[in-house]
C-alpha positions, 0 to 999 in steps of 0.5 A, a space after each residue: 537222374 532227372 532231378 539233376 538234369 533239371 538242377 543243372 538246367 537251373 544253373 544254366 538258366 541263372 547264369 543267362 540274362 532272362 529271355 523275353 516273356 512268351 505269349 500266354 497259354 490257353 486256358 484250359 492247357 495251362 502247361 502246354 506251353 512256357 507261362 508268362 504274363 503280360 506287363 502292367 502298364 501301371 506304375 509299381 515299385 518294381 517298375 525299373 525291375 521288370 524282371 523281379 516283378 515278372 518273377 514274383 508274379 509268375 511265383 504267385 501264378 505257380 503257386 496257385 495252380 499248385 493248390 488247384 492241381 490234382 495229379 502228379 503229371 500237373 504237378 511235375 509241370 509246375 515243378 519244371 517251370 519253377 526250375 526254369 524260372 529259378 523259383 527255388 525256394 518253395 520247396 515245402 509247397 511242392 513238398 506238401 502237394 506231393 504228400 497229399 497226392 500220395 504219390 510214389 515214395 521214390 518221387 517224393 523222397 528224392 525231391 525231399 533229398 534234394 532240399 538244401 537245408 530242409 527245415 522242421 516243417 520239411 521233416 515234419 511233412 515227411 515224417 507224417 507221410 511216411 507214417 500215415 501214407 507209405 507206412 514205411 515206420 522204420 525209415 519214418 525213425 531214421 528221418 526222425 533221428 536226422 532231423 535231430 542231428 541237423 539241428 532242427 527241433 522236434 516238436 508237438 507236429 513230430 512225436 505223434 507220428 514218430 510214436 505211431 511209427 514206433 507202435 507199429 514196428 513195434 519199437 518199445 526202445 525208441 518209443 521210450 527214447 521219443 517219451 523221455 524227449 517229450 518230458 524234457 521239452 515239456 510236451 507231455 500235456 500235448 492231447 495228441 502226443 498223450 494218445 500216441 503214447 497210450 497206442 505205442 505202449 499198448 502195442 509194445 505190450 506195456 499197458 501199465 505205461 499205456 494206462 499210466 499215461 491215460 490216467 495222467 491226461 487232466 482232461 480226456 476226450 473220445 480219443 483218450 477213452 478209444 485209445 486205452 479201450 482199443 489198447 486193451 482190446 487188441 492186447 487181450 485184455 478184454 475185461 479190462 476194455 470193456 471195464 473202460 468202456 462202461 466208465 466211458 459211458 458213465 463219464 457222459 461220452 457216446 461211443 463212435 465207430 472206433 469205440 465200437 469196434 474195439 468193444 465188440 471185439 472185446 465181447 467176442 474174446 469174452 464170449 459175452 453175447 448179452 453185451 454184445 448185443 448192447 453195443 449193437 443197439 448202440 450202433 443203432 441209437 447212434 446211427 453209426 454207419 455200417 461200413 466195412 470196419 463196424 460190420 467186420 466187428 459185428 460179424 466177428 466170428 468169435 461172437 457169432 460163429 463161435 458162440 453158436 449164433 452163425 445165422 445171426 453173423 449171415 443175416 447182419 452181413 445181408 443187412 450191411 450188404 444193404 446199407 451198400 457197404 462192400 465187404 473187405 477182407 476182415 469181414 469176408 474172413 468172419 462171414 465164411 466162418 459163420 458159413 463154415 458153422 452153420 453149413 451155409 454153402 450157397 452164400 460161401 460160394 457167393 463169398 468165393 466169387 466176391 473174393 475173386 472179383 475183388 482180387 482177394 482170392 490169393 489173400 493168404 487169410 481169405 484162402 484159408 477161410 474158403 479152405 475151411 468153409 468148403 470142407 466144412 460144408 461137404 465140398 473137399 474137392 473145392 477146399 483142395 483146388 483153393 489149396 493148390 492155388 494159393 501162390 504162398 501158404 503159411 501154417 494155418 493154410 496147411 493146418 486148415 487143409 490137414 484138418 479138413 482131409 482128416 474131418 473127411 475121413 482121408 487119413 492117409 492123405 492128410 498125413 501125406 500133405 503133412 509129410 510135404 509140408 515137412 519136406 518143403 521146409 518153409 512152414 514149421 508145424 505147430 500145435 495146431 497141425 498135430 491135432 490135425 495129423 492126430 485126429 486123422 489117425 483117430 478117424 481110421 485107427 492108425 493107433 502107431 501111427 498117432 502114437 509116433 507122431 505124438 511122441 516126436 512132438 517135443 524132442 523133435 518139434 519142440 511142441 509140448 502136448 497140450 490137452 487137445 493133443 492128449 485128447 486125441 490120443 486118448 480117443 485114439 486109444 479108447 476106439 481102439 479098445 485099449 481103455 487101460 493105456 487110455 487112462 493112464 495118458 489121462 493120469 499122466 497129462 501136465 492138466 486136468 482132463 477136460 469134459 471132451 477127453 473124458 467124453 470121449 473116454 465115457 462113450 469108448 466105456 459104453 462101447 466096451 462095456 467097460 464098467 471100472 474105467 467108466 465109474 472113474 470117468 464119470 465122477 470127473 465129468 459129472 464134477 466138471 459139467 454138473 448140467 450136461 445131460 449127455 453124462 447122465 444119459 451115457 452113465 445110466 445106459 453104462 450101468 444098465 448094460 452091465 445089469 446094474 439096475 440101481 446104478 442106472 436108475 440112481 443116474 436118472 434120478 440124480 439127473 432130474 433132481 437136479 434138473 437137467 433136462 436132455 438136449 434136442 437134436 438139431 437140423 437145418 435144411 437149406 432151400 433155395 438159399 434159405 436156412 431152416 432150423 428145427 429141434 427133434 419132436 418140433 413140426 417143421 414146416 416152410 414159410 411163415 404160414 401155420 400148419 392149419 393153412 398149409 393142410 388146407 392147401 394139401 401140403 404135409 408137414 415134416 415132422 422128424 421125431 428122431 434124428 439119430 435116424 437119418 434115413 427118416 429124415 430123408 424119407 420124411 423130406 422125400 414124402 412131403 408135397 411141399 418138397 415135391 419137385 425137389 431133389 437132395 444135393 449130395 454134400 460129398 460124392 455118394 452121400 445124400 445127407 452130411 453129418 457135421 458134428 454131435 450136439 447133445 449126443 444127437 447127430 446134426 443134420 444137414 439136408 440141402 434141397 435145390 429145385 429139380 431140373 431135368 437138365 
């Protein structure tokens, strides 16, 4: 409406003789009143046409001001002056500035729609902005076809952004059409278009076509390599990404930030910690800025939390903060995963506060990460509160909360929450949901409930049970003592049983003394995990409990023969925010001083020797003068020690110590 009124004013100005020039405005307020210029006394070709001279001079002045303006308010004032003074052929200058200022999309698009006959430059400016600034990819494709229909010819400034929009939608058909047009007009050798083609085909799942484009580039630069490596990494072809990275290095190219982010992601997918560490070395060697993108890749939970090195992820996060780089949402999710794996509750609480400060607390992925972290660190009430406060929940959020309740033994609450999810009908359960539900049934021995949900998975929800679901059912049946049916479940599995299923069944065989099924499981387990000490130890105990001493000795002899050693139990103690790790049989002392120095200071070293006896760990902590003035903080109401998970047959223990205060 405003634009129509301005156009009406423009028509009325054109119909009337030009008004006398008003006085010049103050220099510090260029738009406080209408612009004008003093008449020149010198001779000039336009001397007989003063209005034309003033018009040209005013146009130049307005265009100079347009270059300097840095706000939408100033730009609108310049635009108004152009309309008032009948300067109507400078649309592209205004449009470019609108895009540079990243103004409101509606205003910019309204302006573009009022350009009488947009040329290729106008279209290219809008297509670029729709892709890079406003991320309106569908509208970009529509404008591209409108450009062609209007008679304007797309060029090398058009196609890179059209192809990137196709990649983001993703729209393979439109991407192929654009590729055909590129070949038809002979632009396939343009490097920017080639890189966009690689991205488009990669995102659309056509990695073969993407590689064909890459191989066809006569002179590759770093962007060429990055485009293809990123395509492989994002689409889950981690091995190919790493292989191409090695080829890039052999070709003499030094990686930049984008390269390292892609390769670190691929290392996480492969679980290749050694390559990941060498890439970390390149970050330091090339002095790559540790910004949020590189930091997020370095703290990727796949590389650290899931590979048992969560402490390194946390250390790296502190280093990242030290550089002044502000963690983004992706970084938060990665570090929260590390906190959950390592039990770093204090850091997790700091991340929660930081997320609230930055407005990330309602982000669905950050909130889900917080739920997982609080649940695994023993603070279930915090997890429940975050779940309740979430404005929107996806299936991952529901899964995290259901699994958290199951993990804490609140099976009925977990199943009730699952039923609420079904009643809402907004989110459909997936295979992870049923793992949580079945795990809840396992924790409290709800055999019939678990069997019912397992049987409903495929006919009602269209989900084919996977190894994990069979594992839960085997564990559920084994704990209830029904080992025969548990074995039948293993036999009818669509895939071979993994070590988790067999380990659960073997443990049940030991507790019930069922040697017959135990022997079947032992054979499968030792074939699957020949270096797992727990398999040999439990097998030996099963035979010993049945008075089969020769078989018991044979298992221990086989263990020695294969060079398998027993994995020690591992524990962490958090003291004033610092996490200390120690293993069974190792001396544990605080600080960097050695034991002898601590003895001279009259301090006692805590030496837990049998971590399966949790009370002994607690007693050792309390009896140590090193820890005097500290109290044990409950990870869960009514519990002083939070058992996190099993490692090598022994319990991992988290003891959290905080300075004692009478208040």
